[in-house]
OpenMM code with the backbone's topology and positions (N, CA, C; nanometers):
from openmm import Vec3, app, unit

residues = "MET ALA GLU VAL THR LEU GLU SER LEU SER ALA ARG LEU GLU GLN VAL GLU ARG ALA ASN CYS ARG TRP ARG ARG ALA GLY LEU GLY ALA ILE VAL ILE ALA ALA LEU SER VAL VAL GLY GLY GLY PHE HIS ALA VAL GLN VAL GLU ALA GLN ALA ALA GLN TYR SER ALA SER LYS TYR ASN VAL VAL ASP ASP ASN ASN LYS GLY ARG GLY THR LEU ASN VAL SER PRO GLU GLY ASP LEU GLY LEU ALA LEU PHE GLY PRO ASP GLY LYS PRO GLY GLU THR ILE PRO THR GLY MET PHE VAL GLY LYS ASP GLY THR THR ALA LEU PHE LEU THR ASP PRO LYS GLY ASN LEU ARG ILE THR ALA GLY THR SER GLY ASP GLY SER ALA GLY LEU ALA ILE LEU ASP ASP LYS LEU ASN SER ARG LEU VAL LEU GLU ILE THR LYS ASP ASN ASP ALA LYS LEU SER ILE LYS ASP SER GLY GLY GLN THR VAL TRP SER ALA PRO".split()
positions = [
    Vec3(0.1240, -0.1106, -0.0281),
    Vec3(-0.0407, 0.0026, 0.0086),
    Vec3(0.0976, 0.1095, -0.0333),
    Vec3(0.0381, 0.2521, -0.0613),
    Vec3(0.1328, 0.3615, -0.1014),
    Vec3(0.1225, 0.4211, 0.0618),
    Vec3(0.2367, 0.4777, 0.0547),
    Vec3(0.2320, 0.5558, 0.2173),
    Vec3(0.1855, 0.6628, 0.2074),
    Vec3(0.1189, 0.7227, 0.2991),
    Vec3(0.0635, 0.8677, 0.3173),
    Vec3(0.1028, 0.9188, 0.3565),
    Vec3(0.1907, 1.0500, 0.2905),
    Vec3(0.2618, 1.1505, 0.3233),
    Vec3(0.1340, 1.2890, 0.3288),
    Vec3(0.1949, 1.3847, 0.3828),
    Vec3(0.1249, 1.5135, 0.3888),
    Vec3(0.1162, 1.5531, 0.2146),
    Vec3(0.2255, 1.5601, 0.1550),
    Vec3(0.2326, 1.6124, -0.0389),
    Vec3(0.0987, 1.4709, -0.0502),
    Vec3(0.0929, 1.3833, -0.0193),
    Vec3(-0.0038, 1.3212, -0.0783),
    Vec3(-0.1060, 1.2995, -0.0437),
    Vec3(-0.1953, 1.3347, 0.0860),
    Vec3(-0.2692, 1.3887, 0.0866),
    Vec3(-0.3461, 1.5277, 0.0770),
    Vec3(-0.2419, 1.6080, 0.0273),
    Vec3(-0.2764, 1.7396, 0.0043),
    Vec3(-0.3485, 1.7580, -0.1396),
    Vec3(-0.2579, 1.6159, -0.2242),
    Vec3(-0.2783, 1.6534, -0.3690),
    Vec3(-0.3994, 1.6011, -0.3505),
    Vec3(-0.4594, 1.4325, -0.3069),
    Vec3(-0.5496, 1.4140, -0.3269),
    Vec3(-0.6736, 1.5211, -0.2445),
    Vec3(-0.6847, 1.5863, -0.1657),
    Vec3(-0.7356, 1.7319, -0.1167),
    Vec3(-0.7542, 1.8036, -0.2156),
    Vec3(-0.6465, 1.7928, -0.2906),
    Vec3(-0.6928, 1.9167, -0.3951),
    Vec3(-0.7695, 1.8916, -0.5386),
    Vec3(-0.7836, 1.7339, -0.5460),
    Vec3(-0.8185, 1.6639, -0.6749),
    Vec3(-0.9590, 1.6311, -0.5929),
    Vec3(-1.0231, 1.6231, -0.4802),
    Vec3(-1.1186, 1.5933, -0.4432),
    Vec3(-1.1726, 1.6946, -0.4156),
    Vec3(-1.1271, 1.8254, -0.4118),
    Vec3(-1.2094, 2.0029, -0.4164),
    Vec3(-1.2410, 2.0017, -0.5273),
    Vec3(-1.1435, 1.9573, -0.6629),
    Vec3(-1.2023, 2.0059, -0.7690),
    Vec3(-1.2875, 1.9367, -0.8311),
    Vec3(-1.3028, 1.7712, -0.8211),
    Vec3(-1.4483, 1.6714, -0.8237),
    Vec3(-1.5526, 1.7877, -0.7430),
    Vec3(-1.5484, 1.8060, -0.6245),
    Vec3(-1.6793, 1.8624, -0.5841),
    Vec3(-1.7418, 2.0203, -0.6518),
    Vec3(-1.6089, 2.0948, -0.7124),
    Vec3(-1.6262, 2.2192, -0.7780),
    Vec3(-1.7118, 2.1938, -0.8897),
    Vec3(-1.6682, 2.0448, -0.9787),
    Vec3(-1.7289, 2.0181, -1.1108),
    Vec3(-1.8513, 1.9646, -1.0771),
    Vec3(-1.8751, 1.8782, -0.9409),
    Vec3(-2.0300, 1.8646, -0.8849),
    Vec3(-2.1165, 1.9785, -0.9004),
    Vec3(-2.0493, 2.0906, -0.8297),
    Vec3(-2.1719, 2.1894, -0.7544),
    Vec3(-2.1930, 2.2845, -0.8920),
    Vec3(-2.1016, 2.2671, -0.9815),
    Vec3(-2.1372, 2.3746, -1.1063),
    Vec3(-2.2198, 2.2928, -1.1981),
    Vec3(-2.1961, 2.1404, -1.2174),
    Vec3(-2.3127, 2.0520, -1.2681),
    Vec3(-2.4278, 2.0934, -1.2237),
    Vec3(-2.4684, 2.1136, -1.0717),
    Vec3(-2.5582, 2.0962, -1.0103),
    Vec3(-2.6258, 2.2430, -1.0220),
    Vec3(-2.5473, 2.2836, -1.0269),
    Vec3(-2.6125, 2.4683, -1.0052),
    Vec3(-2.6688, 2.5413, -1.1902),
    Vec3(-2.6007, 2.4260, -1.2915),
    Vec3(-2.6169, 2.3948, -1.4122),
    Vec3(-2.7452, 2.3646, -1.4252),
    Vec3(-2.7550, 2.2416, -1.3788),
    Vec3(-2.9183, 2.2029, -1.3853),
    Vec3(-3.0231, 2.2821, -1.3590),
    Vec3(-3.0369, 2.3298, -1.2285),
    Vec3(-3.0916, 2.4396, -1.1316),
    Vec3(-3.1406, 2.5535, -1.2604),
    Vec3(-3.0314, 2.6152, -1.3048),
    Vec3(-3.0551, 2.7111, -1.4137),
    Vec3(-3.1176, 2.6481, -1.5148),
    Vec3(-3.0805, 2.5213, -1.5758),
    Vec3(-3.1909, 2.5293, -1.6839),
    Vec3(-3.3094, 2.4487, -1.6658),
    Vec3(-3.3529, 2.3928, -1.5402),
    Vec3(-3.4553, 2.3617, -1.4808),
    Vec3(-3.5583, 2.4975, -1.4785),
    Vec3(-3.5091, 2.6014, -1.3793),
    Vec3(-3.5487, 2.7020, -1.3785),
    Vec3(-3.6167, 2.7563, -1.5168),
    Vec3(-3.4710, 2.8119, -1.6248),
    Vec3(-3.5131, 2.8570, -1.7389),
    Vec3(-3.6115, 2.7869, -1.8361),
    Vec3(-3.5995, 2.6561, -1.8032),
    Vec3(-3.7503, 2.5760, -1.8837),
    Vec3(-3.9067, 2.6212, -1.8171),
    Vec3(-3.8641, 2.5956, -1.6679),
    Vec3(-3.9742, 2.6624, -1.6175),
    Vec3(-4.0479, 2.7893, -1.6327),
    Vec3(-3.9634, 2.9179, -1.6685),
    Vec3(-3.9660, 3.0464, -1.6723),
    Vec3(-4.0309, 3.0487, -1.8218),
    Vec3(-3.9181, 2.9529, -1.9384),
    Vec3(-3.9523, 2.9750, -2.0948),
    Vec3(-4.0936, 2.8862, -2.0769),
    Vec3(-4.1294, 2.8051, -2.0323),
    Vec3(-4.2838, 2.7141, -2.0153),
    Vec3(-4.3316, 2.8116, -2.0033),
    Vec3(-4.3453, 2.8699, -1.8788),
    Vec3(-4.4577, 3.0352, -1.8305),
    Vec3(-4.4810, 3.1251, -1.9604),
    Vec3(-4.3776, 3.1661, -1.9635),
    Vec3(-4.3560, 3.2331, -2.1225),
    Vec3(-4.4059, 3.1669, -2.1818),
    Vec3(-4.3766, 3.0909, -2.2967),
    Vec3(-4.5306, 3.0465, -2.3879),
    Vec3(-4.6178, 3.0213, -2.3547),
    Vec3(-4.6416, 2.9799, -2.2368),
    Vec3(-4.7966, 2.9506, -2.1491),
    Vec3(-4.8934, 3.0871, -2.1549),
    Vec3(-4.7853, 3.1554, -2.1119),
    Vec3(-4.8416, 3.3311, -2.1375),
    Vec3(-4.8408, 3.3625, -2.2703),
    Vec3(-4.7747, 3.3593, -2.3294),
    Vec3(-4.7858, 3.3490, -2.5035),
    Vec3(-4.8786, 3.3062, -2.6098),
    Vec3(-4.8964, 3.2311, -2.5661),
    Vec3(-5.0494, 3.1071, -2.6288),
    Vec3(-5.1683, 3.2052, -2.5667),
    Vec3(-5.1659, 3.2123, -2.4487),
    Vec3(-5.2756, 3.2720, -2.3481),
    Vec3(-5.3108, 3.4127, -2.4192),
    Vec3(-5.2223, 3.4828, -2.4584),
    Vec3(-5.2401, 3.6081, -2.4994),
    Vec3(-5.2836, 3.5911, -2.6766),
    Vec3(-5.2169, 3.4574, -2.7347),
    Vec3(-5.2690, 3.4864, -2.8469),
    Vec3(-5.4306, 3.4705, -2.8761),
    Vec3(-5.4525, 3.3585, -2.7143),
    Vec3(-5.5756, 3.2848, -2.7888),
    Vec3(-5.6608, 3.4518, -2.7247),
    Vec3(-5.6328, 3.5047, -2.6811),
    Vec3(-5.7187, 3.6184, -2.5993),
    Vec3(-5.7442, 3.7383, -2.7369),
    Vec3(-5.6600, 3.7343, -2.8335),
    Vec3(-5.7413, 3.7897, -2.9545),
    Vec3(-5.8012, 3.6741, -3.0035),
    Vec3(-5.9538, 3.8340, -3.0360),
    Vec3(-6.0584, 3.7446, -3.0721),
    Vec3(-6.0932, 3.8533, -3.1931),
    Vec3(-6.1380, 3.8220, -3.3340),
    Vec3(-6.1733, 3.9152, -3.3560),
    Vec3(-6.3174, 3.8862, -3.4084),
    Vec3(-6.4258, 3.9979, -3.4242),
    Vec3(-6.5858, 3.9354, -3.4588),
    Vec3(-6.6214, 4.0687, -3.5083),
    Vec3(-6.7580, 4.0832, -3.5384),
    Vec3(-6.8439, 4.2275, -3.4808),
    Vec3(-6.8999, 4.2933, -3.3790),
    Vec3(-6.8743, 4.1613, -3.3029),
    Vec3(-6.9907, 4.1726, -3.1948),
    Vec3(-6.9069, 4.0993, -3.0445),
    Vec3(-6.8874, 4.1458, -2.9377),
    Vec3(-6.8090, 4.0816, -2.8314),
    Vec3(-6.9066, 4.0933, -2.7094),
    Vec3(-6.9685, 4.0274, -2.6617),
    Vec3(-7.0024, 4.0196, -2.5485),
    Vec3(-6.9254, 3.9959, -2.4208),
    Vec3(-6.9212, 4.0897, -2.3143),
    Vec3(-6.8487, 4.0614, -2.1563),
    Vec3(-6.9603, 4.0469, -2.0738),
    Vec3(-6.9228, 3.8784, -2.0008),
    Vec3(-7.0352, 3.8817, -1.8640),
    Vec3(-6.9264, 3.8668, -1.8002),
    Vec3(-6.9713, 3.8908, -1.6512),
    Vec3(-6.8988, 3.8472, -1.5116),
    Vec3(-6.9440, 3.7082, -1.4778),
    Vec3(-6.8063, 3.6795, -1.3347),
    Vec3(-6.8405, 3.5139, -1.2976),
    Vec3(-6.9693, 3.4451, -1.3076),
    Vec3(-7.0450, 3.5276, -1.3299),
    Vec3(-7.1877, 3.4567, -1.2856),
    Vec3(-7.2587, 3.4697, -1.4001),
    Vec3(-7.2068, 3.5001, -1.5419),
    Vec3(-7.2377, 3.5068, -1.6891),
    Vec3(-7.3252, 3.6181, -1.6883),
    Vec3(-7.3593, 3.7220, -1.6008),
    Vec3(-7.4435, 3.8092, -1.6245),
    Vec3(-7.3724, 3.9155, -1.7626),
    Vec3(-7.4429, 3.9708, -1.8798),
    Vec3(-7.3809, 4.0448, -1.9504),
    Vec3(-7.3273, 4.1815, -1.8566),
    Vec3(-7.2540, 4.2235, -1.9000),
    Vec3(-7.1796, 4.3364, -1.8414),
    Vec3(-7.1501, 4.4213, -1.9475),
    Vec3(-7.1492, 4.3621, -2.0426),
    Vec3(-7.0718, 4.5011, -2.1773),
    Vec3(-7.0887, 4.4584, -2.2543),
    Vec3(-7.1304, 4.5020, -2.4023),
    Vec3(-7.1104, 4.4337, -2.4925),
    Vec3(-7.0385, 4.5605, -2.6387),
    Vec3(-6.9528, 4.4973, -2.7304),
    Vec3(-6.8768, 4.5855, -2.8092),
    Vec3(-6.9195, 4.5560, -2.9625),
    Vec3(-6.9784, 4.6386, -3.0252),
    Vec3(-7.0419, 4.5676, -3.1637),
    Vec3(-7.0614, 4.6654, -3.2801),
    Vec3(-7.0068, 4.6155, -3.3764),
    Vec3(-6.9971, 4.7166, -3.5132),
    Vec3(-7.0832, 4.6560, -3.5813),
    Vec3(-7.2062, 4.7926, -3.5750),
    Vec3(-7.3350, 4.7753, -3.6914),
    Vec3(-7.2915, 4.7138, -3.8417),
    Vec3(-7.3923, 4.6875, -3.9181),
    Vec3(-7.3849, 4.6280, -4.0636),
    Vec3(-7.3390, 4.7599, -4.1260),
    Vec3(-7.3860, 4.8731, -4.0504),
    Vec3(-7.3735, 5.0108, -4.1238),
    Vec3(-7.2020, 5.0412, -4.0839),
    Vec3(-7.1774, 4.9653, -3.9940),
    Vec3(-7.0048, 5.0105, -3.9822),
    Vec3(-7.0123, 5.1189, -3.8847),
    Vec3(-7.1179, 5.1119, -3.7883),
    Vec3(-7.0431, 5.2150, -3.6217),
    Vec3(-7.0377, 5.1376, -3.5220),
    Vec3(-6.9612, 5.2071, -3.4398),
    Vec3(-6.8992, 5.1190, -3.3311),
    Vec3(-6.9619, 5.1204, -3.1902),
    Vec3(-6.9792, 5.0861, -3.1263),
    Vec3(-7.1073, 5.1354, -2.9803),
    Vec3(-7.0028, 5.0176, -2.8875),
    Vec3(-7.0006, 5.0994, -2.8008),
    Vec3(-6.9044, 4.9861, -2.6329),
    Vec3(-7.0392, 5.0453, -2.5554),
    Vec3(-7.0905, 4.8916, -2.5112),
    Vec3(-7.2223, 4.9465, -2.3897),
    Vec3(-7.1627, 4.9003, -2.2745),
    Vec3(-7.2002, 4.9571, -2.1672),
    Vec3(-7.1548, 4.9035, -2.0169),
    Vec3(-7.2647, 4.8856, -1.9248),
    Vec3(-7.3076, 4.7828, -1.8875),
    Vec3(-7.4138, 4.7467, -1.7435),
    Vec3(-7.3799, 4.7052, -1.6556),
    Vec3(-7.4970, 4.7817, -1.5411),
    Vec3(-7.4443, 4.7804, -1.4031),
    Vec3(-7.4554, 4.6165, -1.3535),
    Vec3(-7.4127, 4.6006, -1.2454),
    Vec3(-7.4105, 4.4592, -1.1782),
    Vec3(-7.5105, 4.3672, -1.2580),
    Vec3(-7.6671, 4.4310, -1.2572),
    Vec3(-7.8055, 4.3136, -1.2432),
    Vec3(-7.7877, 4.2937, -1.3778),
    Vec3(-7.6851, 4.3312, -1.4567),
    Vec3(-7.6364, 4.3064, -1.6192),
    Vec3(-7.7767, 4.2700, -1.7009),
    Vec3(-7.8638, 4.3850, -1.7262),
    Vec3(-8.0187, 4.3424, -1.7644),
    Vec3(-8.0044, 4.4890, -1.9037),
    Vec3(-7.9678, 4.4350, -2.0161),
    Vec3(-7.9271, 4.5485, -2.1051),
    Vec3(-8.0851, 4.5310, -2.1947),
    Vec3(-8.0765, 4.7301, -2.2120),
    Vec3(-8.2424, 4.7278, -2.2566),
    Vec3(-8.3306, 4.7501, -2.1735),
    Vec3(-8.3408, 4.7752, -2.0132),
    Vec3(-8.3908, 4.7965, -1.9560),
    Vec3(-8.4203, 4.9567, -1.8970),
    Vec3(-8.2707, 4.9707, -1.8968),
    Vec3(-8.1855, 5.0946, -1.8687),
    Vec3(-8.1140, 5.1477, -1.9718),
    Vec3(-8.0629, 5.2507, -2.0082),
    Vec3(-7.9852, 5.3566, -2.1020),
    Vec3(-7.8588, 5.2631, -2.0529),
    Vec3(-7.7649, 5.2264, -2.1483),
    Vec3(-7.6441, 5.1817, -2.0714),
    Vec3(-7.5088, 5.3000, -2.0555),
    Vec3(-7.4722, 5.3067, -1.9840),
    Vec3(-7.3137, 5.4004, -2.0439),
    Vec3(-7.2405, 5.3513, -2.1654),
    Vec3(-7.1984, 5.4194, -2.1771),
    Vec3(-7.1452, 5.3903, -2.3448),
    Vec3(-7.0999, 5.4658, -2.4096),
    Vec3(-7.0506, 5.4764, -2.5511),
    Vec3(-6.9672, 5.5104, -2.6027),
    Vec3(-6.9959, 5.4375, -2.7694),
    Vec3(-7.0130, 5.5561, -2.8665),
    Vec3(-7.0573, 5.5217, -2.9880),
    Vec3(-6.9241, 5.6473, -3.0826),
    Vec3(-6.8960, 5.5677, -3.2315),
    Vec3(-6.8219, 5.6238, -3.3432),
    Vec3(-6.8762, 5.5907, -3.4424),
    Vec3(-6.9772, 5.6932, -3.5213),
    Vec3(-6.9904, 5.6523, -3.5812),
    Vec3(-6.9131, 5.5876, -3.7306),
    Vec3(-6.9615, 5.5795, -3.8306),
    Vec3(-6.8445, 5.5736, -3.9467),
    Vec3(-6.8443, 5.7057, -4.0047),
    Vec3(-6.8901, 5.7826, -4.0456),
    Vec3(-6.8377, 5.9708, -4.0868),
    Vec3(-6.8140, 5.9983, -3.9751),
    Vec3(-6.7042, 5.9346, -3.8616),
    Vec3(-6.6772, 6.0177, -3.7435),
    Vec3(-6.7322, 6.0660, -3.6434),
    Vec3(-6.8358, 6.0949, -3.6452),
    Vec3(-6.9575, 6.1354, -3.5414),
    Vec3(-6.9027, 6.0649, -3.3842),
    Vec3(-6.8887, 6.1480, -3.3083),
    Vec3(-6.9389, 6.0228, -3.1904),
    Vec3(-7.0006, 6.0843, -3.0537),
    Vec3(-7.0254, 5.9781, -2.9436),
    Vec3(-7.1033, 6.0417, -2.8734),
    Vec3(-7.0631, 5.9325, -2.7412),
    Vec3(-7.0665, 6.0132, -2.6138),
    Vec3(-7.0889, 5.9431, -2.5117),
    Vec3(-7.1839, 5.9576, -2.3879),
    Vec3(-7.1935, 5.8440, -2.3594),
    Vec3(-7.3455, 5.8555, -2.2597),
    Vec3(-7.3237, 5.8159, -2.1087),
    Vec3(-7.3167, 5.8882, -2.0439),
    Vec3(-7.3250, 5.8232, -1.8847),
    Vec3(-7.4565, 5.8584, -1.7826),
    Vec3(-7.4760, 5.6974, -1.7363),
    Vec3(-7.5554, 5.6946, -1.6833),
    Vec3(-7.5492, 5.7002, -1.5274),
    Vec3(-7.7064, 5.7408, -1.4123),
    Vec3(-7.6401, 5.6722, -1.2658),
    Vec3(-7.6483, 5.5829, -1.2763),
    Vec3(-7.6739, 5.5180, -1.1141),
    Vec3(-7.7091, 5.3897, -1.0356),
    Vec3(-7.8053, 5.3506, -1.1231),
    Vec3(-7.9267, 5.4260, -1.1157),
    Vec3(-8.0495, 5.4176, -1.1207),
    Vec3(-8.0550, 5.3447, -1.3231),
    Vec3(-7.9546, 5.3656, -1.3512),
    Vec3(-7.9629, 5.3478, -1.5241),
    Vec3(-8.0171, 5.4821, -1.6198),
    Vec3(-8.0449, 5.5865, -1.5296),
    Vec3(-8.0746, 5.6693, -1.6157),
    Vec3(-7.9743, 5.7670, -1.6635),
    Vec3(-8.0041, 5.7925, -1.7465),
    Vec3(-7.9470, 5.8956, -1.8282),
    Vec3(-7.8943, 6.0257, -1.7847),
    Vec3(-7.7548, 6.0477, -1.7614),
    Vec3(-7.7543, 6.1859, -1.7075),
    Vec3(-7.6425, 6.2985, -1.7764),
    Vec3(-7.5542, 6.2773, -1.8655),
    Vec3(-7.4514, 6.3119, -1.9238),
    Vec3(-7.4075, 6.2880, -2.0511),
    Vec3(-7.4987, 6.3728, -2.2033),
    Vec3(-7.3926, 6.3259, -2.3236),
    Vec3(-7.3369, 6.4203, -2.3558),
    Vec3(-7.2338, 6.3500, -2.4432),
    Vec3(-7.1077, 6.4262, -2.5037),
    Vec3(-7.0973, 6.3823, -2.6404),
    Vec3(-7.0786, 6.4534, -2.7313),
    Vec3(-7.0819, 6.4191, -2.8330),
    Vec3(-7.0393, 6.5279, -2.9657),
    Vec3(-6.9665, 6.4536, -3.0470),
    Vec3(-6.9003, 6.5502, -3.2108),
    Vec3(-6.9728, 6.4785, -3.3249),
    Vec3(-7.0109, 6.5736, -3.4218),
    Vec3(-7.0532, 6.6003, -3.5238),
    Vec3(-6.9463, 6.5930, -3.6745),
    Vec3(-7.0364, 6.5284, -3.7793),
    Vec3(-6.9075, 6.5260, -3.8628),
    Vec3(-6.8794, 6.6407, -3.9371),
    Vec3(-6.9690, 6.7756, -3.8589),
    Vec3(-6.9274, 6.9308, -3.9289),
    Vec3(-6.8092, 6.9808, -3.8763),
    Vec3(-6.8060, 6.9078, -3.7284),
    Vec3(-6.6980, 6.9682, -3.6074),
    Vec3(-6.7353, 7.0071, -3.4963),
    Vec3(-6.8966, 7.0393, -3.4846),
    Vec3(-6.9117, 7.0877, -3.3725),
    Vec3(-6.9186, 7.0093, -3.2628),
    Vec3(-6.9465, 7.0584, -3.1674),
    Vec3(-6.9499, 6.9114, -3.0375),
    Vec3(-7.0506, 6.9949, -2.8948),
    Vec3(-7.0864, 6.9158, -2.7962),
    Vec3(-7.1568, 6.9073, -2.7689),
    Vec3(-7.1803, 6.8690, -2.6327),
    Vec3(-7.2594, 6.8903, -2.4808),
    Vec3(-7.2064, 6.8431, -2.4079),
    Vec3(-7.3587, 6.8920, -2.2985),
    Vec3(-7.4422, 6.7790, -2.2521),
    Vec3(-7.5750, 6.8053, -2.1997),
    Vec3(-7.5517, 6.7422, -2.0418),
    Vec3(-7.6018, 6.7514, -1.9191),
    Vec3(-7.6325, 6.7328, -1.8271),
    Vec3(-7.7917, 6.7653, -1.8251),
    Vec3(-7.7941, 6.5789, -1.7833),
    Vec3(-7.9726, 6.6307, -1.7928),
    Vec3(-8.0281, 6.5658, -1.6357),
    Vec3(-8.1470, 6.6287, -1.5937),
    Vec3(-8.2280, 6.5794, -1.5178),
    Vec3(-8.2554, 6.3913, -1.4721),
    Vec3(-8.3065, 6.3985, -1.3997),
    Vec3(-8.3618, 6.2456, -1.3898),
    Vec3(-8.4601, 6.2077, -1.4374),
    Vec3(-8.5417, 6.2919, -1.5166),
    Vec3(-8.6859, 6.2834, -1.6202),
    Vec3(-8.6185, 6.3121, -1.7413),
    Vec3(-8.4705, 6.3173, -1.7853),
    Vec3(-8.3926, 6.3292, -1.8898),
    Vec3(-8.4479, 6.4532, -2.0065),
    Vec3(-8.4821, 6.5498, -1.8841),
    Vec3(-8.4186, 6.6711, -1.9652),
    Vec3(-8.2745, 6.7848, -1.9372),
    Vec3(-8.2938, 6.8087, -2.0795),
    Vec3(-8.1248, 6.8806, -2.0157),
    Vec3(-8.1582, 7.0177, -1.9918),
    Vec3(-8.0194, 7.0295, -1.8710),
    Vec3(-8.0703, 7.1160, -1.8155),
    Vec3(-7.9590, 7.2276, -1.7787),
    Vec3(-7.8054, 7.1536, -1.8226),
    Vec3(-7.7140, 7.1918, -1.8634),
    Vec3(-7.6582, 7.1539, -2.0343),
    Vec3(-7.6600, 7.2906, -2.1167),
    Vec3(-7.5776, 7.2534, -2.1777),
    Vec3(-7.4657, 7.3381, -2.2507),
    Vec3(-7.3976, 7.2637, -2.3022),
    Vec3(-7.2669, 7.3513, -2.3883),
    Vec3(-7.2280, 7.3284, -2.5066),
    Vec3(-7.2509, 7.4348, -2.6432),
    Vec3(-7.2393, 7.3950, -2.7701),
    Vec3(-7.1185, 7.4628, -2.7957),
    Vec3(-7.0319, 7.3946, -2.8896),
    Vec3(-6.9327, 7.4583, -2.9664),
    Vec3(-6.9426, 7.4474, -3.1364),
    Vec3(-6.9972, 7.5608, -3.2012),
    Vec3(-7.0446, 7.5051, -3.3682),
    Vec3(-6.9145, 7.5136, -3.4373),
    Vec3(-6.9235, 7.4619, -3.5615),
    Vec3(-6.8076, 7.4295, -3.6535),
    Vec3(-6.7422, 7.5365, -3.6768),
    Vec3(-6.7653, 7.6758, -3.6480),
    Vec3(-6.7040, 7.7927, -3.6752),
    Vec3(-6.6259, 7.8090, -3.5469),
    Vec3(-6.6141, 7.7440, -3.4231),
    Vec3(-6.6146, 7.7845, -3.2731),
    Vec3(-6.6612, 7.8693, -3.2327),
    Vec3(-6.7673, 7.8986, -3.2341),
    Vec3(-6.8775, 7.9856, -3.1647),
    Vec3(-6.8883, 7.8990, -2.9890),
    Vec3(-6.9180, 7.9522, -2.8967),
    Vec3(-6.9856, 7.8963, -2.8301),
    Vec3(-7.0648, 7.8947, -2.7483),
    Vec3(-7.1241, 7.8271, -2.6855),
    Vec3(-7.2611, 7.8989, -2.6031),
    Vec3(-7.2858, 7.7720, -2.4832),
    Vec3(-7.3524, 7.8570, -2.3531),
    Vec3(-7.3963, 7.7996, -2.2477),
    Vec3(-7.5189, 7.8078, -2.2449),
    Vec3(-7.5827, 7.7371, -2.2024),
    Vec3(-7.7204, 7.7517, -2.1580),
    Vec3(-7.7730, 7.6546, -2.0414),
    Vec3(-7.8699, 7.7417, -1.9477),
    Vec3(-7.9441, 7.6440, -1.8313),
    Vec3(-8.1110, 7.6689, -1.8857),
    Vec3(-8.1060, 7.5714, -1.8806),
    Vec3(-8.2808, 7.5583, -1.8833),
    Vec3(-8.3295, 7.4884, -1.7400),
    Vec3(-8.4792, 7.5168, -1.7458),
    Vec3(-8.5438, 7.4709, -1.6327),
    Vec3(-8.5934, 7.3251, -1.6860),
    Vec3(-8.7130, 7.3038, -1.5798),
    Vec3(-8.7112, 7.1410, -1.6244),
    Vec3(-8.8347, 7.1310, -1.7150),
    Vec3(-8.8747, 7.2585, -1.7940),
    Vec3(-8.9632, 7.2116, -1.8780),
    Vec3(-8.8803, 7.2309, -2.0423),
    Vec3(-8.7564, 7.2693, -2.0420),
    Vec3(-8.6730, 7.3009, -2.1248),
    Vec3(-8.6744, 7.4645, -2.1907),
    Vec3(-8.6749, 7.5306, -2.1197),
    Vec3(-8.7117, 7.6721, -2.1398),
    Vec3(-8.5814, 7.7185, -2.1122),
    Vec3(-8.4831, 7.8082, -2.1694),
    Vec3(-8.3844, 7.8660, -2.1307),
    Vec3(-8.3863, 7.9444, -2.0562),
    Vec3(-8.3140, 7.9661, -1.9254),
    Vec3(-8.3433, 8.0717, -1.8255),
    Vec3(-8.2257, 8.1571, -1.8074),
    Vec3(-8.1031, 8.0760, -1.8348),
    Vec3(-7.9745, 8.1766, -1.8831),
    Vec3(-7.9415, 8.1182, -2.0261),
    Vec3(-7.8371, 8.2179, -2.0515),
    Vec3(-7.7338, 8.1731, -2.2536),
    Vec3(-7.6372, 8.2551, -2.1905),
    Vec3(-7.5312, 8.2392, -2.2372),
    Vec3(-7.4205, 8.2973, -2.2920),
    Vec3(-7.3542, 8.2547, -2.4166),
    Vec3(-7.3257, 8.3073, -2.5129),
    Vec3(-7.3856, 8.4562, -2.5401),
    Vec3(-7.5281, 8.4892, -2.5781),
] * unit.nanometer
topology = app.Topology()
chain = topology.addChain("A")
for resn in residues:
    res = topology.addResidue(resn, chain)
    for name in ("N", "CA", "C"):
        topology.addAtom(name, app.Element.getBySymbol(name[0]), res)
């Protein structure tokens, strides 16, 4: 048997430490590869999910967890785009929805409702460049109206419950 000396022990220890270092590097490499596989797989799953989330249609309905209709995005056969948002009861048609409208001619409209579904604020633009904003009472009467004409003339009106102007400028 070979004689055990300090030099032989030192050489053997150095050899074991190099082997240990290789095993640690190999283990670390395996962990990194496994982690990249998991992350890459997760990224791939997110990519696939994102690709599946892209949806092309002329109408898209949004439902909540209870499958109640909460909104719809719709392009009419005439080419007008509308977005309607419904309250938690999910009952379209019984009240006016909060929503937006973009006509194929460039006209736009915004409708805001109160919690009861009553239309309270309307805003819009027309194809000729005019714009308007109206705040309505709970009986759908315009009470405050701001108008800007295509020539950039502005008018502000306050109306009574019967629709008669009580103040206007200019």
